[in-house]
Structures are given as C-alpha cells and as structure tokens.
N, C-alpha and C positions, 0 to 999 in steps of 0.2 A: 579249367586249368587243364583237364584230362583232356579234352578237346583237342586243344591247342598243341600238346603234346604226342597225339596220335595221329592227326591230320597235317601238322605243317610239313613243309618240304623237310626229306629229311638227308640228305644230301651233301657232302663235302667235299667235292669234286669228283671226276670220273676215276675207275679202276686203273692202271696203268696196265699198257700191253704183256698179257704174261711171256716169259722167256726162262733160259733154261740155265740163270747165274744163280739159283740158292743154294746148289752145292758142287763141288769141285769136281770135276771128270766127267759131267754130263754137257751133253750139246744137242743141240734142236738135230728133231730128225723127220723129215718131211716138212711141208709148208705150216703157217699158222692156221688156225681155224677159227671161223667166225661166223654167226649163225644168229636169224633173228628169230622172232615169234613164226614169220611164214614158211623157216627152212630147217627150223629144230629138227624135225622128225626127220629129216635126212641122216642125221647124225641119232637121234635119239629113238627114232621109231616109234612104238607103242608108250614109250616112257617121259615123252613128249607134254603128255597132259597133266603128270604130276610136276612138271614143272611152271606149265602155266595157272595151275590154281592158286601159288604165290607168286604172282603178278611178273613173270619172267618178262625183260624185254631183250636183252642180246645176249650171248657168250660169245668169249673167245677165248682160243686154245691151243697148247702147243704140246707135243709128244717128247722128253727128253730121252736120252740113253746112253750110256756108257759104255755101251755093245753089248752087255750082259743083260743088264735090266733097264724095262722101260716104264719111265713115268710117264702116264698122260693125265695132264696137268689143264683144267677148265676153270675158268672165272665166267659165273652168270652173275648180272645186274639186275635186282628185282626192283620193283615199284617203290619199296620204302624198307627201311633198316628192322621191321617189325614182320615183313613178308621174308626176307635174307633169313631173320632166325627161326621163322617157321620152317621154312625150307630144311634148314639144319633139323630140327626137331623131328620131321619126317623121316629124315633119311640117318640120324644115327642108329645105333645099335643099341637099344634099351638094355639090354644084357651087360653090356661092356662098360666102363666108366668113362665121365669127358676127361679132359685133357684142360691144360690150364692158362691157354691162352686165347685170345681175341673175345668176342661177346659169345660162342659157345664152339666148343671145337672137340675132336674126338680123334684117335690116331690108332690103326690098328696094322697088321702085315701086311694087307691087301690093299689099306684104302686110310685115306685121311680127310677131313672134312672141317671146314670151320665158318662162319658167318661173323662180318663185320661191317659195322655202314650198310650198306644196301646191296652188297654184294656178298655171293654165297661163292665159296671155293673149295674144290676138290681133285683130290690126286689119287690116282690108281697104279699101283704097281703089278709088272708083270714080267716074271712070274713075281713071287712072294719076297718084300724087301724088308729089312729089319727098320723094326718101329722107329727107332731113333733116326732113321735117314728122313724116313715119311716126316718126321715132328721136327726134324731140320729145316726140311723143306719150306713146310707150311707157315714154321715159327719165322724165317724169311720174309716169306707173303706178308704175314699179319702185318711186319713193320714198314712195307711197301704201302698198303692200301689206307686210304683216306677214310674218314669218319672215327666215331669214338668205338669203345670197347663195350658199352652199355647192355645190360638186356633191354627188352621193351618197358616202357617207363609203368604202365598199367602193371605188370607182372607185381610192382612192391604192394599192389592190395591183397593180394593173397596172404593171409595171416601164415607166418610161419610157422606157429604151435602144430604138430602134427601134420606137415608137410611134407609129401616126399620131394623134395627139390628136383630131382631127376625126372619126375613125371611130367614136368609144365611142359605146355606145346601148343600149338597154334595150330587149330581145325580149320581148311579154308571154305568150309562150305555145309550146311547142316549142321550146326553144331547141337548135340544132343540126339540127332537123329532127323531133325526137324527143318526144312528147307527153310521156312522164313528167319529162323536163327542164321544168319549168311556166314558169319566170320568171328572167330573169337580164340579166347584163352580158354585151356583147361587145364584143372590141377586135382592130382590124387591126396586124400587125406586120409586117413586112420578109417575112418566111421563112414566116409562118403567122397563126393567131387564136389567142386566149384568149378563155377565158370564166369568170366567176364565179357561181354560183348560190346562193343563202342558202334556207335552208329554214329550219321555225321551231324545229327543234331537232336536234341530234346523232343521234337515235334516225331521226327523219325524214327528215335526209340519209342516215344509211348505208341505210335502205330503198331509197332512190332508186339511189343508187351499185350497189346488189346490185343492182338490175333493169336497170339499162344497163350493168354489168358482163358480164353475161348475156346482154342484148341483143346486145353487141358478140362475144361469144363467145370472151372473154379471159381468161386463165389465167394465173398469177405475181402479181408485184409488182414495183413500178419504187423501193419504199423510199421511199416517200415520205409525208408528212403519218400519219394514223390509218391508211387502206388507199388503196391504188392501182393501178393496171395502164398497160400500156404495150404498144401495139398499132398495125399497119400497116391502116388501111381504105380499102378500094376508093374511097368517096366522101367520107370526112374525112381521107385521108393517112396519115403517121404520126402519132399522137398520144399524149400521154400525159396520165391521168387521175388525180384523188386527192380525197379527203375529208379536210378538216380541220376538226375539230365540226361546226359546223353549214351548212358551205360546201362542196359542191363545185367544182370549180376544175378546168383544164386547159390546154392546149395542144393543138390541132389543126390540120390541113390544111398540115403540114410536107410539103416534097418529100422525094424517097430521099436527098439528098444534106445532108439538116439535121436535127439529132436535137433532138425536142422537150422533152426532159427536161430544159437549162438554163434554160429560161422559166418551167416549170413550177415549177423548184426555185425560181425567184426570188420567183414567186407565193406559195407556200408560206412563204417567210421572210416578205415582206412580212406576210401575214394573222397572222405570230407577233407583231408588234409592238402 
C-alpha cells in the first residue's frame, strides 16, 4: 500500500500560468518568466541546486506591482507532491509558525510560500509588505492550483505522542548523514528522532538495509519488521533500525537513559495499517 501511495503518479493537471489578479490594484511588471532545469541558474544562480535536490522540473513567474510595492511571484513544478512538500520544509523559517492553508504554508512580511499538489509557490515582497496582503495573494492561488492539500501519506506512520509536528521534513539526500540513505522523512521527538525512507521495492530496501547494517557494524536483530538491528552509536546515540517491505525506518539519537525500541515498534505498527 505504501509503495503505491508514494510512487504513483501524483499530479491532477498542470499549474496555471501566474498572473497578478490575486489582489486589486496590482498589474504585471515586465514579461512573464519561464525556466527549466537547464536555465534555472540564470535566475537563481547558486540557489538553483536547492531546487534540483527536490525534483525541480520547471518554473514560471511574474512580478506584480502597484507602483510602490513589487510582489515577485514564482510557481515551481516538482516531480511529485512529496518533493514539493519537501521543498517547502527546506525553505520555511522554523522559528515562525505555519499558516493554515494548502498542504503546508507560511507567511511573513517579506515572503510567503506554500506547497500543493506537485507545485511549490513563493512570493517575495519588495519592500516589506503587510503579511495580510501576502496571505491574501497566496490564498487566492491556493484555490487555483490543481491537486489536493494532503501532506505526504507516509507521514502518518510517525506516532503523534511526543512528536514535534513542525519538525517534520524531507531530507533529499544522505539521510542521517549516510549517502546510501538517499531520500526520506525525519521527525523530532522529545527524546530522539525518527526516520522513514521509501525505496522503490522491497528488494531495493533490503539491499540498502544490508549496506547500512554493515556500515554500522551491527549484529543481531531487534525482532522488528522483516529485518532489524539495535545498537548504540557514537554520533547517532541509541538507535533501532528496521525494514518493512520497501520502507526503511527507525528511531535514533536516543540518550543512554531511553530505549528507541518502543518508538520503532509504534512506527512498524503504523506501517502495517
């Protein structure tokens, strides 16, 4: 079930072209912008790599102005809704609260962003604007975008007890600092962290699990999922890692006084539902 949810085609139509109709009194300033994988660096320069890490396909944008304030508005299309959501988590300000629309959104006096479907939208104000204006702009576009506003399905496998919900994010490469753990989700708990890494098949997941187990010099089993291990690491603390089907998961960074097995068991139970 999880494989189907994560790897099925995930778009419901293409995002519409950006325009300045969201708020009265604003009109287009200059031509529409359009960039793809080969040309994004012309617009983003060094920042383009951050977009590529989350499956960037293309961007379309427009600058809107009322003569005093410019709103630089861009719509980026990613390969999947999971990657669009991941792009949002990578760029949000963790010190500020989230907004209440789309899959994930945030509004500040200088910038607003949200993810919906396979699109990541952002608007930057120059100079600073009232947050209400930026939120009105994005709320308008949230209604125009195809796709649904549900977070990635796999996030529901993270137990809610002790979870810092605003810590949820996607790591686009080298989860836990290991290149073999290519892409996955992370969550912060009161006494440690949890991770979920979807692979394309159980066979692929088993191969990665074996590589990671060998890298950690782990022996034995924690009797969890299809295969598992539990160790104490110098950098990752007490940890319990398991594979269930095409998913690698586990609990890490636990102190000596706490056992990661309970959290790992809850994740495994949620993956079975």
